[in-house]
N, CA and C atoms as an extended XYZ file, in Angstrom:
360
Properties=species:S:1:pos:R:3:atomname:S:1:resname:S:1:resid:I:1 pbc="F F F"
N      -102.719       53.939     -235.818 N   UNK     1
C      -103.494       54.995     -235.239 CA  UNK     1
C      -104.722       55.096     -235.994 C   UNK     1
N      -105.814       55.202     -235.257 N   UNK     2
C      -107.196       55.354     -235.845 CA  UNK     2
C      -107.420       56.712     -236.406 C   UNK     2
N      -108.273       56.648     -237.375 N   UNK     3
C      -108.748       57.965     -238.000 CA  UNK     3
C      -109.409       58.748     -236.954 C   UNK     3
N      -109.242       60.065     -236.925 N   UNK     4
C      -109.892       60.953     -235.933 CA  UNK     4
C      -111.355       61.304     -236.396 C   UNK     4
N      -112.194       61.504     -235.378 N   UNK     5
C      -113.538       62.074     -235.722 CA  UNK     5
C      -113.418       63.466     -236.211 C   UNK     5
N      -114.414       63.843     -237.045 N   UNK     6
C      -114.472       65.254     -237.579 CA  UNK     6
C      -115.429       66.045     -236.753 C   UNK     6
N      -115.925       65.556     -235.703 N   UNK     7
C      -116.916       66.288     -234.900 CA  UNK     7
C      -116.610       66.117     -233.367 C   UNK     7
N      -117.328       66.842     -232.555 N   UNK     8
C      -117.165       66.671     -231.169 CA  UNK     8
C      -117.726       65.356     -230.688 C   UNK     8
N      -117.381       64.886     -229.491 N   UNK     9
C      -117.921       63.595     -228.969 CA  UNK     9
C      -119.416       63.670     -228.826 C   UNK     9
N      -120.082       62.594     -229.275 N   UNK    10
C      -121.519       62.591     -229.065 CA  UNK    10
C      -121.987       61.212     -228.520 C   UNK    10
N      -121.026       60.522     -227.942 N   UNK    11
C      -121.216       59.280     -227.163 CA  UNK    11
C      -122.094       58.227     -227.847 C   UNK    11
N      -121.525       57.755     -228.903 N   UNK    12
C      -122.120       56.554     -229.545 CA  UNK    12
C      -123.008       56.853     -230.730 C   UNK    12
N      -123.452       58.104     -230.906 N   UNK    13
C      -124.270       58.443     -232.052 CA  UNK    13
C      -123.403       58.647     -233.339 C   UNK    13
N      -123.682       58.075     -234.465 N   UNK    14
C      -122.892       58.197     -235.658 CA  UNK    14
C      -123.253       59.355     -236.394 C   UNK    14
N      -122.227       60.017     -237.063 N   UNK    15
C      -122.380       61.197     -237.854 CA  UNK    15
C      -122.129       60.717     -239.329 C   UNK    15
N      -123.004       61.073     -240.300 N   UNK    16
C      -122.983       60.509     -241.566 CA  UNK    16
C      -121.677       60.827     -242.375 C   UNK    16
N      -121.187       62.029     -242.251 N   UNK    17
C      -120.039       62.388     -243.123 CA  UNK    17
C      -118.710       62.290     -242.358 C   UNK    17
N      -118.612       61.546     -241.178 N   UNK    18
C      -117.399       61.431     -240.437 CA  UNK    18
C      -116.695       60.110     -240.832 C   UNK    18
N      -115.402       60.189     -241.269 N   UNK    19
C      -114.739       58.980     -241.657 CA  UNK    19
C      -114.563       58.038     -240.500 C   UNK    19
N      -114.320       58.447     -239.313 N   UNK    20
C      -114.173       57.508     -238.203 CA  UNK    20
C      -115.476       56.802     -237.877 C   UNK    20
N      -116.542       57.540     -237.966 N   UNK    21
C      -117.870       56.886     -237.689 CA  UNK    21
C      -118.152       55.883     -238.765 C   UNK    21
N      -117.771       56.166     -239.993 N   UNK    22
C      -117.958       55.145     -241.071 CA  UNK    22
C      -117.091       53.905     -240.802 C   UNK    22
N      -115.822       54.046     -240.302 N   UNK    23
C      -115.004       52.864     -239.962 CA  UNK    23
C      -115.646       52.091     -238.864 C   UNK    23
N      -116.270       52.758     -237.788 N   UNK    24
C      -116.913       52.070     -236.742 CA  UNK    24
C      -118.098       51.236     -237.253 C   UNK    24
N      -118.903       51.847     -238.069 N   UNK    25
C      -120.032       51.160     -238.628 CA  UNK    25
C      -119.605       49.935     -239.454 C   UNK    25
N      -118.429       50.009     -240.092 N   UNK    26
C      -117.980       48.920     -240.880 CA  UNK    26
C      -117.275       47.842     -240.088 C   UNK    26
N      -117.131       48.088     -238.722 N   UNK    27
C      -116.608       46.998     -237.868 CA  UNK    27
C      -115.340       47.229     -237.158 C   UNK    27
N      -114.721       48.430     -237.302 N   UNK    28
C      -113.426       48.805     -236.721 CA  UNK    28
C      -113.637       48.725     -235.188 C   UNK    28
N      -112.477       48.426     -234.496 N   UNK    29
C      -112.473       48.326     -233.026 CA  UNK    29
C      -112.497       49.726     -232.460 C   UNK    29
N      -113.312       49.994     -231.510 N   UNK    30
C      -113.251       51.328     -230.789 CA  UNK    30
C      -111.988       51.466     -230.053 C   UNK    30
N      -111.505       52.716     -229.821 N   UNK    31
C      -110.272       52.984     -229.089 CA  UNK    31
C      -110.634       52.896     -227.636 C   UNK    31
N      -109.702       52.156     -226.936 N   UNK    32
C      -109.870       51.913     -225.478 CA  UNK    32
C      -109.590       53.121     -224.693 C   UNK    32
N      -110.370       53.468     -223.652 N   UNK    33
C      -110.158       54.582     -222.841 CA  UNK    33
C      -109.066       54.350     -221.792 C   UNK    33
N      -108.294       55.360     -221.482 N   UNK    34
C      -107.228       55.269     -220.488 CA  UNK    34
C      -105.948       54.675     -221.017 C   UNK    34
N      -104.863       55.004     -220.259 N   UNK    35
C      -103.593       54.522     -220.733 CA  UNK    35
C      -103.069       53.327     -219.999 C   UNK    35
N      -103.641       52.888     -218.938 N   UNK    36
C      -103.257       51.780     -218.182 CA  UNK    36
C      -103.860       50.491     -218.734 C   UNK    36
N      -103.054       49.445     -218.750 N   UNK    37
C      -103.689       48.219     -219.217 CA  UNK    37
C      -104.602       47.675     -218.117 C   UNK    37
N      -105.582       46.906     -218.552 N   UNK    38
C      -106.579       46.342     -217.608 CA  UNK    38
C      -105.816       45.480     -216.594 C   UNK    38
N      -106.264       45.503     -215.337 N   UNK    39
C      -105.627       44.643     -214.289 CA  UNK    39
C      -105.825       43.202     -214.603 C   UNK    39
N      -104.797       42.418     -214.402 N   UNK    40
C      -104.856       40.967     -214.705 CA  UNK    40
C      -105.668       40.338     -213.573 C   UNK    40
N      -106.604       39.407     -213.958 N   UNK    41
C      -107.341       38.653     -212.908 CA  UNK    41
C      -106.648       37.403     -212.718 C   UNK    41
N      -106.730       36.883     -211.512 N   UNK    42
C      -106.019       35.551     -211.244 CA  UNK    42
C      -106.618       34.456     -212.230 C   UNK    42
N      -105.688       33.705     -212.825 N   UNK    43
C      -106.176       32.692     -213.646 CA  UNK    43
C      -106.210       31.326     -213.027 C   UNK    43
N      -105.364       31.101     -212.050 N   UNK    44
C      -105.355       29.895     -211.250 CA  UNK    44
C      -106.467       29.910     -210.226 C   UNK    44
N      -107.159       28.760     -210.140 N   UNK    45
C      -108.136       28.789     -209.093 CA  UNK    45
C      -107.518       28.358     -207.736 C   UNK    45
N      -108.036       28.911     -206.682 N   UNK    46
C      -107.515       28.574     -205.352 CA  UNK    46
C      -108.619       27.867     -204.595 C   UNK    46
N      -108.170       27.218     -203.497 N   UNK    47
C      -109.098       26.558     -202.627 CA  UNK    47
C      -109.971       27.634     -202.002 C   UNK    47
N      -111.255       27.348     -201.855 N   UNK    48
C      -112.216       28.288     -201.309 CA  UNK    48
C      -112.242       28.171     -199.762 C   UNK    48
N      -112.525       29.310     -199.140 N   UNK    49
C      -112.745       29.292     -197.689 CA  UNK    49
C      -114.057       28.671     -197.421 C   UNK    49
N      -114.182       27.991     -196.251 N   UNK    50
C      -115.391       27.377     -195.948 CA  UNK    50
C      -116.150       28.170     -194.844 C   UNK    50
N      -115.862       29.469     -194.752 N   UNK    51
C      -116.454       30.378     -193.810 CA  UNK    51
C      -116.525       31.785     -194.438 C   UNK    51
N      -117.188       32.717     -193.776 N   UNK    52
C      -117.200       34.057     -194.165 CA  UNK    52
C      -115.864       34.633     -193.962 C   UNK    52
N      -115.310       35.235     -195.053 N   UNK    53
C      -113.883       35.709     -194.953 CA  UNK    53
C      -113.805       36.969     -194.147 C   UNK    53
N      -112.948       36.969     -193.086 N   UNK    54
C      -112.641       38.179     -192.358 CA  UNK    54
C      -111.120       38.411     -192.619 C   UNK    54
N      -110.787       39.510     -193.381 N   UNK    55
C      -109.536       39.622     -193.859 CA  UNK    55
C      -108.467       39.738     -192.781 C   UNK    55
N      -107.440       38.897     -192.942 N   UNK    56
C      -106.281       38.787     -191.889 CA  UNK    56
C      -106.557       37.824     -190.818 C   UNK    56
N      -107.706       37.349     -190.673 N   UNK    57
C      -107.989       36.437     -189.603 CA  UNK    57
C      -108.103       34.972     -190.106 C   UNK    57
N      -107.425       34.083     -189.535 N   UNK    58
C      -107.361       32.618     -189.985 CA  UNK    58
C      -108.336       31.847     -189.067 C   UNK    58
N      -108.983       30.884     -189.619 N   UNK    59
C      -109.989       30.133     -188.901 CA  UNK    59
C      -109.456       28.642     -188.910 C   UNK    59
N      -109.488       27.927     -187.762 N   UNK    60
C      -109.030       26.529     -187.758 CA  UNK    60
C      -110.037       25.665     -188.501 C   UNK    60
N      -109.578       24.756     -189.225 N   UNK    61
C      -110.420       23.797     -190.026 CA  UNK    61
C      -110.747       24.259     -191.430 C   UNK    61
N      -110.347       25.447     -191.783 N   UNK    62
C      -110.536       25.915     -193.135 CA  UNK    62
C      -109.340       25.578     -194.021 C   UNK    62
N      -109.579       24.843     -195.103 N   UNK    63
C      -108.451       24.476     -195.964 CA  UNK    63
C      -107.740       25.665     -196.597 C   UNK    63
N      -108.324       26.764     -196.934 N   UNK    64
C      -107.651       27.849     -197.607 CA  UNK    64
C      -106.871       28.570     -196.497 C   UNK    64
N      -107.395       28.739     -195.314 N   UNK    65
C      -106.698       29.367     -194.196 CA  UNK    65
C      -105.408       28.574     -193.901 C   UNK    65
N      -105.435       27.229     -193.973 N   UNK    66
C      -104.280       26.389     -193.763 CA  UNK    66
C      -103.261       26.588     -194.893 C   UNK    66
N      -103.643       26.762     -196.078 N   UNK    67
C      -102.794       27.039     -197.155 CA  UNK    67
C      -102.024       28.419     -196.930 C   UNK    67
N      -102.785       29.434     -196.567 N   UNK    68
C      -102.254       30.693     -196.343 CA  UNK    68
C      -101.245       30.672     -195.154 C   UNK    68
N      -101.522       29.901     -194.130 N   UNK    69
C      -100.658       29.818     -192.966 CA  UNK    69
C       -99.382       29.106     -193.416 C   UNK    69
N       -99.511       28.133     -194.312 N   UNK    70
C       -98.343       27.417     -194.766 CA  UNK    70
C       -97.482       28.264     -195.809 C   UNK    70
N       -97.963       29.400     -196.182 N   UNK    71
C       -97.149       30.265     -197.039 CA  UNK    71
C       -97.694       30.468     -198.457 C   UNK    71
N       -98.891       30.084     -198.706 N   UNK    72
C       -99.404       30.278     -200.122 CA  UNK    72
C       -99.668       31.789     -200.310 C   UNK    72
N       -99.550       32.229     -201.553 N   UNK    73
C       -99.700       33.620     -201.935 CA  UNK    73
C      -101.224       33.917     -201.854 C   UNK    73
N      -101.560       35.123     -201.236 N   UNK    74
C      -102.920       35.467     -201.269 CA  UNK    74
C      -103.374       35.921     -202.689 C   UNK    74
N      -104.619       35.852     -202.997 N   UNK    75
C      -105.150       36.265     -204.235 CA  UNK    75
C      -105.102       37.700     -204.341 C   UNK    75
N      -104.731       38.267     -205.433 N   UNK    76
C      -104.599       39.769     -205.633 CA  UNK    76
C      -105.418       40.058     -206.891 C   UNK    76
N      -106.479       40.868     -206.759 N   UNK    77
C      -107.349       41.202     -207.899 CA  UNK    77
C      -106.861       42.381     -208.677 C   UNK    77
N      -106.060       43.260     -208.106 N   UNK    78
C      -105.674       44.430     -208.816 CA  UNK    78
C      -104.372       44.885     -208.087 C   UNK    78
N      -103.566       45.545     -208.904 N   UNK    79
C      -102.306       46.163     -208.318 CA  UNK    79
C      -102.661       47.248     -207.258 C   UNK    79
N      -101.775       47.427     -206.315 N   UNK    80
C      -102.021       48.488     -205.323 CA  UNK    80
C      -101.712       49.824     -205.958 C   UNK    80
N      -102.160       50.857     -205.212 N   UNK    81
C      -101.836       52.248     -205.710 CA  UNK    81
C      -100.348       52.470     -205.894 C   UNK    81
N       -99.550       52.040     -204.946 N   UNK    82
C       -98.113       52.216     -204.990 CA  UNK    82
C       -97.585       51.478     -206.218 C   UNK    82
N       -97.994       50.290     -206.496 N   UNK    83
C       -97.493       49.508     -207.675 CA  UNK    83
C       -97.909       50.168     -208.938 C   UNK    83
N       -99.117       50.740     -209.072 N   UNK    84
C       -99.505       51.496     -210.258 CA  UNK    84
C       -98.648       52.666     -210.404 C   UNK    84
N       -98.346       53.410     -209.341 N   UNK    85
C       -97.528       54.624     -209.418 CA  UNK    85
C       -96.034       54.242     -209.894 C   UNK    85
N       -95.561       53.154     -209.322 N   UNK    86
C       -94.309       52.701     -209.764 CA  UNK    86
C       -94.224       52.323     -211.222 C   UNK    86
N       -95.244       51.603     -211.635 N   UNK    87
C       -95.317       51.298     -213.069 CA  UNK    87
C       -95.325       52.553     -213.960 C   UNK    87
N       -96.156       53.514     -213.569 N   UNK    88
C       -96.277       54.772     -214.378 CA  UNK    88
C       -94.919       55.479     -214.387 C   UNK    88
N       -94.255       55.524     -213.168 N   UNK    89
C       -92.982       56.205     -213.118 CA  UNK    89
C       -91.925       55.544     -213.947 C   UNK    89
N       -91.943       54.107     -214.003 N   UNK    90
C       -90.987       53.384     -214.893 CA  UNK    90
C       -91.217       53.601     -216.301 C   UNK    90
N       -92.547       53.655     -216.764 N   UNK    91
C       -92.866       53.920     -218.120 CA  UNK    91
C       -92.439       55.310     -218.519 C   UNK    91
N       -92.636       56.321     -217.686 N   UNK    92
C       -92.283       57.730     -217.967 CA  UNK    92
C       -90.764       57.842     -218.048 C   UNK    92
N       -89.976       57.201     -217.141 N   UNK    93
C       -88.564       57.254     -217.188 CA  UNK    93
C       -88.052       56.547     -218.435 C   UNK    93
N       -88.601       55.491     -218.889 N   UNK    94
C       -88.206       54.774     -220.083 CA  UNK    94
C       -88.533       55.687     -221.287 C   UNK    94
N       -89.571       56.370     -221.292 N   UNK    95
C       -89.925       57.188     -222.417 CA  UNK    95
C       -88.917       58.380     -222.506 C   UNK    95
N       -88.560       58.948     -221.371 N   UNK    96
C       -87.596       60.034     -221.433 CA  UNK    96
C       -86.251       59.550     -221.838 C   UNK    96
N       -85.782       58.341     -221.342 N   UNK    97
C       -84.490       57.826     -221.788 CA  UNK    97
C       -84.529       57.481     -223.273 C   UNK    97
N       -85.602       57.026     -223.783 N   UNK    98
C       -85.714       56.725     -225.240 CA  UNK    98
C       -85.678       58.078     -226.006 C   UNK    98
N       -86.306       59.100     -225.518 N   UNK    99
C       -86.376       60.376     -226.155 CA  UNK    99
C       -84.932       60.946     -226.372 C   UNK    99
N       -84.137       60.920     -225.293 N   UNK   100
C       -82.805       61.454     -225.358 CA  UNK   100
C       -81.656       60.420     -225.748 C   UNK   100
N       -82.043       59.246     -226.216 N   UNK   101
C       -81.025       58.261     -226.587 CA  UNK   101
C       -80.221       58.803     -227.699 C   UNK   101
N       -78.907       58.433     -227.869 N   UNK   102
C       -78.019       58.948     -228.892 CA  UNK   102
C       -78.658       58.651     -230.328 C   UNK   102
N       -79.337       57.549     -230.478 N   UNK   103
C       -79.839       57.229     -231.744 CA  UNK   103
C       -81.365       57.435     -231.817 C   UNK   103
N       -81.869       58.041     -230.786 N   UNK   104
C       -83.379       58.316     -230.614 CA  UNK   104
C       -83.808       59.475     -231.490 C   UNK   104
N       -85.141       59.840     -231.319 N   UNK   105
C       -85.710       60.926     -232.155 CA  UNK   105
C       -84.993       62.262     -231.881 C   UNK   105
N       -84.548       62.429     -230.664 N   UNK   106
C       -83.856       63.662     -230.185 CA  UNK   106
C       -82.589       63.352     -229.570 C   UNK   106
N       -81.520       63.667     -230.027 N   UNK   107
C       -80.221       63.538     -229.341 CA  UNK   107
C       -79.939       64.807     -228.564 C   UNK   107
N       -79.183       64.735     -227.561 N   UNK   108
C       -78.891       65.929     -226.727 CA  UNK   108
C       -78.295       67.061     -227.521 C   UNK   108
N       -77.768       66.792     -228.747 N   UNK   109
C       -77.330       67.883     -229.484 CA  UNK   109
C       -78.425       68.676     -230.197 C   UNK   109
N       -79.480       68.018     -230.460 N   UNK   110
C       -80.641       68.754     -231.159 CA  UNK   110
C       -81.821       69.029     -230.282 C   UNK   110
N       -81.804       68.573     -229.026 N   UNK   111
C       -82.983       68.740     -228.178 CA  UNK   111
C       -82.550       69.297     -226.803 C   UNK   111
N       -83.414       70.160     -226.300 N   UNK   112
C       -83.106       70.763     -224.973 CA  UNK   112
C       -84.207       70.592     -224.038 C   UNK   112
N       -84.227       71.204     -222.881 N   UNK   113
C       -85.208       70.960     -221.863 CA  UNK   113
C       -86.620       71.525     -222.273 C   UNK   113
N       -86.655       72.402     -223.208 N   UNK   114
C       -87.948       72.892     -223.626 CA  UNK   114
C       -88.780       71.815     -224.286 C   UNK   114
N       -88.089       70.900     -224.966 N   UNK   115
C       -88.767       69.812     -225.737 CA  UNK   115
C       -89.609       68.931     -224.819 C   UNK   115
N       -89.130       68.696     -223.578 N   UNK   116
C       -89.902       67.844     -222.704 CA  UNK   116
C       -90.600       68.556     -221.575 C   UNK   116
N       -90.765       69.867     -221.661 N   UNK   117
C       -91.403       70.613     -220.623 CA  UNK   117
C       -92.801       70.135     -220.392 C   UNK   117
N       -93.037       69.870     -219.064 N   UNK   118
C       -94.377       69.383     -218.591 CA  UNK   118
C       -94.501       67.919     -218.709 C   UNK   118
N       -93.521       67.153     -219.137 N   UNK   119
C       -93.640       65.679     -219.223 CA  UNK   119
C       -93.499       64.987     -217.870 C   UNK   119
N       -93.132       65.695     -216.819 N   UNK   120
C       -92.845       64.966     -215.527 CA  UNK   120
C       -94.022       65.223     -214.562 C   UNK   120
C-alpha cells in the first residue's frame, strides 16, 4: 500500500513536506485510478477487410468476411457491459465468501450482518 498524501488533491503539483509527493519525485509508481483492470487488446493479428466495414454485413470476395462466415471469432476490443457486471458480481461474491470463511478474518461466530452493511 502506498503512503497517503498529507494534503488534498492538487492534480500533479508536488507539496514539499508531503511524504507521498517525495516518493513520487523519487520515482515511485503512481496509483492507478479505478478498480477494474484495463481491457485486454487482441494480441493476434487478423486478416484485414478489403472494404469499408459495415457491421454484420458480409461482402463476397473479402478474405476476412470469408473467415467470419467459416466460423472465425470476431475481434473484441473490450468486454461488454454485461460481462463487466458479471465480473464485478463474481469478485464481490468471492470477497463476501472470503470474509465469512471459517478461517477468514471474520467467522460467523464473531461477525454479523452489520459488518458488511452496504457492501452489496
